[in-house]
Backbone bond lengths (Angstrom), bond angles and torsions (degrees), N, CA, C in turn:
res aa  C-N    CA-C-N  psi(-1)  N-CA   C-N-CA  omega(-1)  CA-C   N-CA-C  phi
1 M - - - 1.445 - - 1.524 107.88 -
2 D 1.330 116.48 125.01 1.457 118.50 179.41 1.535 110.10 -87.07
3 T 1.317 115.87 177.15 1.459 122.09 -175.53 1.521 111.33 -59.23
4 K 1.327 117.37 -40.39 1.460 121.37 -178.88 1.529 110.33 -61.79
5 D 1.344 117.52 -44.12 1.463 121.33 178.54 1.524 111.03 -64.73
6 R 1.324 116.54 -41.15 1.455 121.54 -179.69 1.532 110.06 -63.13
7 D 1.339 117.69 -43.50 1.454 121.28 178.85 1.521 111.24 -64.19
8 A 1.309 118.10 -38.27 1.459 121.65 178.40 1.521 110.58 -64.67
9 T 1.307 116.26 -39.49 1.461 120.53 178.39 1.522 110.18 -63.68
10 Q 1.337 117.23 -42.63 1.457 120.45 179.62 1.516 110.74 -66.66
11 D 1.327 117.80 -35.30 1.456 120.96 178.56 1.524 111.56 -64.96
12 Q 1.315 118.16 -23.43 1.462 122.09 -179.87 1.527 111.55 -85.91
13 G 1.332 118.25 9.43 1.446 121.54 177.09 1.515 113.63 82.34
14 V 1.322 117.28 25.30 1.455 120.98 -179.35 1.520 108.86 -105.29
15 T 1.336 116.40 133.01 1.455 121.08 178.56 1.511 109.15 -66.41
16 K 1.314 116.81 133.55 1.458 122.85 -176.64 1.525 111.94 -51.62
17 G 1.330 115.50 124.20 1.458 121.70 173.12 1.514 115.11 78.34
18 Q 1.333 118.54 -2.44 1.460 119.04 -176.25 1.518 113.57 -115.43
19 G 1.309 118.05 -23.36 1.453 120.71 -179.68 1.520 112.88 69.07
20 V 1.329 118.03 21.73 1.458 122.77 179.72 1.518 108.07 -111.13
21 P 1.343 118.00 127.16 1.459 118.97 178.50 1.523 111.05 -57.87
22 K 1.323 116.34 138.85 1.461 121.18 179.57 1.523 109.74 -58.59
23 G 1.334 116.70 141.91 1.455 121.34 176.74 1.513 114.35 80.91
24 N 1.304 118.28 -3.54 1.458 120.78 -178.15 1.524 108.91 -123.85
25 V 1.309 116.16 48.54 1.457 121.48 -177.14 1.520 108.76 -74.02
26 Q 1.294 117.31 123.81 1.465 121.89 176.60 1.517 107.08 -106.89
27 G 1.293 118.48 142.35 1.452 121.45 -178.09 1.509 110.69 103.24
28 E 1.290 117.90 -42.93 1.462 122.04 173.16 1.512 109.74 -104.90
29 G 1.308 117.35 -3.47 1.451 121.29 178.51 1.514 111.46 126.17
30 N 1.306 115.94 151.54 1.450 122.26 177.06 1.523 106.60 -100.87
31 Y 1.308 115.99 100.39 1.452 121.24 -173.26 1.522 112.34 -63.19
32 E 1.313 117.48 -39.25 1.463 120.20 -179.88 1.526 110.40 -65.21
33 A 1.329 117.68 -42.51 1.465 120.75 178.10 1.530 110.37 -63.33
34 A 1.316 117.36 -38.66 1.468 120.89 178.51 1.529 110.25 -64.52
35 R 1.327 117.12 -42.09 1.468 120.16 177.93 1.527 110.64 -62.91
36 Q 1.330 117.04 -43.49 1.461 120.58 179.63 1.523 111.05 -62.93
37 Y 1.326 116.94 -43.59 1.465 121.19 179.17 1.534 110.29 -62.56
38 N 1.326 116.72 -47.86 1.465 120.28 -179.14 1.526 111.59 -60.53
39 K 1.330 116.90 -41.24 1.468 120.56 179.15 1.520 110.25 -66.18
40 A 1.329 117.83 -45.17 1.464 120.79 -179.76 1.531 110.84 -62.70
41 T 1.328 116.93 -39.83 1.460 120.74 178.83 1.518 110.79 -64.94
42 K 1.322 116.81 -45.98 1.467 121.32 178.98 1.526 110.25 -61.47
43 D 1.335 116.62 -44.72 1.465 120.66 -179.93 1.530 110.78 -61.76
44 F 1.336 117.48 -40.40 1.461 121.29 -179.77 1.526 110.67 -65.36
45 V 1.323 116.53 -45.73 1.466 120.31 -179.98 1.525 109.95 -61.49
46 E 1.316 116.70 -42.78 1.470 120.87 -178.82 1.524 112.57 -72.75
47 S 1.330 118.02 -16.35 1.465 121.27 -179.02 1.523 112.51 -71.75
48 G 1.329 117.07 -18.22 1.458 120.49 -179.27 1.517 113.49 81.78
49 K 1.320 118.23 12.38 1.463 121.45 -177.13 1.526 113.38 -99.52
50 V 1.327 117.95 9.48 1.464 121.08 -176.56 1.522 110.77 -65.11
51 E 1.329 117.72 -48.27 1.469 120.77 -179.49 1.522 110.98 -60.39
52 E 1.310 116.98 -42.90 1.467 121.98 179.35 1.535 110.67 -60.97
53 A 1.336 116.38 -44.38 1.464 120.72 179.95 1.524 110.79 -67.22
54 A 1.323 117.12 -37.25 1.462 120.54 178.51 1.526 110.35 -64.26
55 R 1.318 116.82 -43.12 1.480 119.98 178.23 1.527 110.52 -64.69
56 A 1.324 117.16 -39.42 1.468 120.80 -179.43 1.528 111.35 -67.27
57 A 1.328 117.02 -25.50 1.467 121.12 -177.91 1.524 112.76 -87.04
58 E 1.331 117.71 -8.24 1.461 120.36 179.77 1.527 110.20 -64.12
59 P 1.340 117.13 150.09 1.464 119.82 176.91 1.530 110.21 -59.29
60 A 1.335 115.83 142.58 1.461 120.98 -177.90 1.525 112.26 -73.01
61 D 1.333 116.67 -30.35 1.462 120.31 -178.41 1.525 109.86 -155.59
62 A 1.339 116.36 179.95 1.465 121.49 -177.20 1.532 111.29 -63.88
63 R 1.331 117.83 -35.09 1.465 121.24 179.70 1.524 110.39 -63.56
64 E 1.322 116.93 -46.51 1.460 120.50 179.21 1.529 110.98 -65.32
65 A 1.320 117.67 -38.04 1.459 121.16 177.90 1.527 110.27 -62.26
66 A 1.341 116.84 -41.41 1.465 121.05 178.95 1.525 110.60 -65.77
67 E 1.334 117.63 -39.88 1.467 121.54 178.18 1.529 110.81 -62.56
68 L 1.328 115.90 -43.54 1.465 119.78 179.20 1.518 111.09 -64.69
69 Q 1.333 117.00 -40.33 1.461 121.10 178.64 1.525 110.48 -63.83
70 A 1.341 117.10 -42.93 1.465 121.51 179.41 1.535 110.60 -64.12
71 A 1.319 116.87 -40.64 1.466 120.57 179.07 1.524 110.66 -65.19
72 E 1.330 116.96 -39.68 1.464 120.13 178.36 1.520 110.62 -64.10
73 E 1.325 116.62 -44.26 1.465 120.27 179.10 1.531 111.18 -63.37
74 A 1.337 117.55 -41.06 1.465 120.94 178.43 1.521 110.57 -62.49
75 G 1.302 116.81 -40.22 1.464 120.67 178.29 1.515 112.02 -64.71
76 R 1.302 116.73 -39.09 1.464 120.18 178.71 1.526 110.86 -66.52
77 E 1.313 117.33 -37.22 1.463 120.24 179.57 1.520 111.39 -65.89
78 R 1.325 116.32 -32.82 1.465 120.20 -178.93 1.518 112.32 -83.66
79 A 1.314 116.88 -11.01 1.465 119.79 -178.02 1.523 109.66 -58.36
80 K 1.302 115.83 126.13 1.468 120.53 -175.74 1.523 111.44 -68.16
81 D 1.291 117.62 -52.46 1.465 122.65 -178.55 1.519 108.23 -125.78
82 E 1.297 115.59 81.92 1.457 119.56 -177.85 1.529 110.10 -66.67
83 D 1.295 115.70 148.17 1.458 122.79 -179.59 1.521 109.95 -59.25
84 I 1.316 116.64 126.92 1.462 121.60 -178.31 1.527 110.92 -59.77
85 A 1.318 118.12 -28.52 1.458 121.41 -179.80 1.525 111.41 -65.88
86 L 1.331 117.73 -24.69 1.460 120.65 178.11 1.521 111.54 -77.92
87 K 1.308 117.55 -20.72 1.458 121.69 -176.53 1.522 113.03 -94.79
88 S 1.318 117.75 -11.79 1.456 119.96 -177.49 1.518 109.03 -146.56
89 N 1.289 115.09 179.97 1.464 120.02 177.12 1.514 111.90 -89.05
90 T 1.317 117.08 8.95 1.458 121.92 -178.85 1.516 109.89 -71.24
91 K 1.306 116.16 131.97 1.457 120.57 176.85 1.525 108.78 -77.95
92 P 1.351 118.23 141.49 1.462 119.99 176.32 1.518 110.39 -56.00
93 G 1.308 115.59 137.58 1.448 121.10 178.95 1.516 112.69 90.88
94 A 1.333 116.92 -7.56 1.453 119.34 178.00 1.517 109.44 -69.21
95 K 1.320 116.49 160.87 1.456 121.47 -175.76 1.525 111.29 -57.06
96 E 1.349 117.51 -40.73 1.462 120.32 -179.50 1.515 112.16 -64.09
97 A 1.333 116.81 -38.56 1.454 120.33 -179.93 1.526 110.90 -69.43
98 A 1.313 116.42 -34.52 1.463 120.19 -179.69 1.529 110.65 -75.01
99 N 1.325 117.73 -19.62 1.455 122.30 -177.54 1.533 108.20 -131.56
100 P 1.368 117.76 66.25 1.456 121.00 -173.96 1.526 114.27 -62.31
101 G 1.303 119.21 -21.74 1.458 121.21 -179.81 1.512 113.16 -78.43
102 G 1.328 116.50 -12.40 1.441 121.33 178.80 1.515 114.37 74.93
103 K 1.331 117.48 5.31 1.471 120.10 -179.93 1.521 109.55 -81.53
104 P 1.309 117.38 142.94 1.482 119.09 177.48 1.524 110.64 -63.76
105 N 1.316 115.20 146.04 1.474 120.90 178.57 1.489 111.63 -76.78
């Protein structure tokens, strides 16, 4: 590929040498999707509808609340590497959490 071809490729929004459109990086993240999500989240929070949505998401009755609790517990049991802070009174970032094997550094 000569310089003219390379420049044409860059003009089409392709990152040099990778053939991936700029802003649409997959594998390290989709930057455009992240921007859209962040904007939508900010817009929703600023809309003042958070409390309304939270109330609408509450369980309708005791049976539904029990089902949700059971599903949460089942998910925690299946968690491959559960957060050490959930298993002890250790605060995240504490020396014990950073050194779970207990071996001196």
